[in-house]
C-alpha positions in Angstrom: 0.0 0.0 0.0 1.2 3.4 -0.9 1.2 6.0 2.0 -1.2 8.9 1.4 -2.0 10.2 4.9 -0.1 10.5 8.1 -1.7 11.2 11.5 0.7 12.4 14.2 -0.8 12.7 17.6 0.9 15.7 19.5 -1.1 16.4 22.7 -3.8 14.9 24.8 -6.2 15.7 27.6 -8.2 13.1 29.6 -10.8 12.9 26.8 -9.3 14.3 23.7 -6.3 14.1 21.4 -5.0 16.8 19.1 -3.3 15.4 15.9 -1.6 16.8 12.8 -2.7 15.4 9.5 -0.3 15.3 6.6 -0.9 14.4 3.0 1.9 13.0 0.8 2.5 15.2 -2.2 3.6 13.0 -5.1 5.0 15.9 -7.2 7.1 17.3 -4.4 7.8 13.8 -2.9 7.2 15.1 0.6 4.7 15.2 3.4 2.7 18.5 3.7 0.7 19.6 6.7 -3.0 19.5 5.8 -5.1 20.1 8.9 -5.5 19.5 12.6 -7.5 16.5 13.8 -9.5 16.0 16.9 -9.6 12.5 18.2 -10.8 10.7 21.3 -8.1 10.0 24.0 -5.6 7.3 23.5 -6.4 4.7 26.1 -4.9 1.4 27.2 -8.4 -0.2 27.4 -10.9 0.7 24.8 -14.1 2.5 25.8 -16.5 2.3 22.9 -17.0 5.7 21.1 -14.5 7.3 23.5 -11.1 5.9 22.5 -8.7 6.9 19.7 -8.0 4.3 17.0 -4.7 2.3 17.4 -1.4 3.3 15.9 -0.1 1.5 12.8 -0.6 1.5 9.0 -4.1 0.9 7.7 -5.8 0.9 4.3 -8.0 3.8 3.2 -11.2 2.8 1.5 -14.4 4.5 0.4 -17.6 3.7 2.3 -20.9 4.4 0.5 -23.2 2.9 3.1 -24.5 4.3 6.3 -26.3 7.4 7.7 -23.3 9.7 7.6 -22.7 8.9 3.9 -26.3 9.8 3.2 -26.0 13.1 5.1 -22.8 14.0 3.2 -24.4 13.0 -0.2 -27.1 15.6 0.5 -24.8 18.2 2.0 -22.0 18.0 -0.6 -23.9 16.8 -3.6 -21.5 18.6 -6.0 -18.5 16.5 -5.0 -19.2 13.7 -2.6 -18.2 10.3 -3.8 -18.3 8.4 -0.5 -16.8 8.6 3.0 -13.0 8.2 3.5 -12.8 5.2 5.8 -9.8 4.0 7.8 -10.3 0.3 7.3 -9.1 -2.9 8.9 -8.7 -1.4 12.4 -8.6 -4.0 15.2 -11.7 -3.7 17.4 -13.1 -0.7 15.5 -15.6 -0.5 12.6 -16.7 2.4 10.4 -14.0 4.9 11.3 -14.3 7.8 8.9 -12.6 11.2 8.6 -15.4 13.7 8.9 -16.6 17.1 10.1 -17.1 18.1 13.7 -15.8 20.5 16.3 -16.1 18.9 19.7 -15.1 15.6 21.4 -18.8 14.6 21.5 -18.8 14.6 17.7 -16.0 12.1 17.2 -17.3 8.7 18.4 -13.8 7.3 17.6 -13.5 9.1 14.2 -10.9 11.8 13.4 -12.5 15.3 12.9 -10.8 17.8 10.6 -10.1 21.4 11.6 -8.3 24.4 10.2 -7.6 25.8 13.7 -7.9 24.4 17.2 -8.1 25.5 20.9 -8.1 23.9 24.3 -11.2 25.0 26.3 -9.5 24.2 29.6 -10.7 20.6 29.5 -10.6 19.3 25.9 -9.3 20.2 22.5 -11.7 21.6 19.9 -11.2 22.1 16.2 -12.8 24.9 14.1 -13.5 25.6 10.4 -14.0 21.8 10.2 -16.0 21.9 7.0 -13.4 24.1 5.2 -10.6 21.7 6.3 -12.7 18.7 5.2 -13.5 20.0 1.8 -9.8 20.9 1.2 -8.6 17.4 2.3 -11.4 15.6 0.4 -10.6 17.4 -2.9 -6.9 16.4 -2.6 -7.3 12.7 -1.8 -10.6 11.4 -3.0 -9.6 10.3 -6.4 -6.5 8.5 -5.1 -8.6 6.7 -2.4 -11.1 5.7 -5.0 -8.3 4.2 -7.1 -7.3 2.0 -4.2 -4.0 0.9 -2.7 -3.4 3.8 -0.3 -2.9 3.8 3.4 -2.8 6.0 6.5 -0.1 5.8 9.1 -1.0 6.7 12.7 1.8 7.7 15.1 1.7 8.7 18.8 4.1 11.5 19.5 6.1 11.2 22.7 3.9 13.7 24.6 1.1 11.2 24.6 0.7 8.7 27.5 -2.2 6.3 27.1 -4.6 6.7 30.1 
């Protein structure tokens, strides 16, 4: 599988994780920062809908089923071709990169954001739709073609709780 996305987790609260998302630029042959991501906390023991996905390399696929895909088909009818799914995750199903601002929006999925803040308790991301559209336009055709992956890395600041 060819690497396309890289998620690097950089900071964590008890409930949330702030990550940096990079996209591999084929023409420049280098990783470029794309957006911030909001994820659930990294935990030693999984709590359903409240735990970040594991580290490792996983295939990217397109998911055209489910309620979120239907919502995005209506919302983004001009360009939506399916949800970008991080597939083959152990003990996780239907993990998709999508829009949201707060930890309650994640349910285990990474949320895109152009900016972020810490509200004193958890991280939040903002301009999520803007970041999502930008990311989606850059990678959707490659994900549709198949054979691409995402690598998820925990930075040394993160200690699983």
